[in-house]
C-alpha positions, 0 to 999 in steps of 0.5 A: 473466490477467484473473481477476487483473486482476479479484483486483486490483480487487478488492482495490484497492477495499478499500485505497481504502476504507482511503485514504478513510478516512485522507482522513474522518480528514485523514490523506494518503489512502492505504489497504492491505491484505495478501492471504493465500490470497485472504484480506484478512489486514492493512487500514491508512491512512496514521496519521502526524497521528493517531500524530504518526509520520513511519513510521506509514504504510499499508504500515508498519502493514499490514505490522506487521497482517500479521505478528502475524496471521500470527505471523511477520515474513515475508509470504512468501504475501501480496501487499499491494495499496497505493493509491499507489505505496510509499516508499523506507522502505516499500519497504525494509521490503517488502524485509525482510517478503520479500512475493512480489508488490505492486499499487500504483494511481498512482505517486509521482513525487516520493516513490514508491521507483522514483526513489530505491531501485529495488532496495528490495525482495525481489529474487523481488518482482514489482510491478504498478502502474496498478490502478484507477490515475485512482481511486487519483490523483483521491483523492490530488489532492482531498485535496491541493486542500483544503490548498492 
């Protein structure tokens, strides 16, 4: 149990690095990594402003990169680490990818999938929230504070 907690924190720190890159680029600071057999196979952050694409969320970018790395559309041996709870769109895509585990930092009280689409994920998917929650939340708060 403690070993899993340590792994979760390790990979969430990698997702936070991606979120910080997004912050530096003026993007909403959400980062994601996909881990397969204890190796990061994909990393991404929000690119919605850069690409002028509302679907260019960190999770969507990470799913695509991971699928390309694995050579198939299913991520059945992977875990997604993301700094903020996925939205409905991302949860749907994660469900279709058949990813078995999602780990997120802080909840998204306004747009999180648990509010609007709690059954969007694959039925066998497990979710762990609250990993490095305060760091993930603080980065989001700092970003939006700067926008006001």
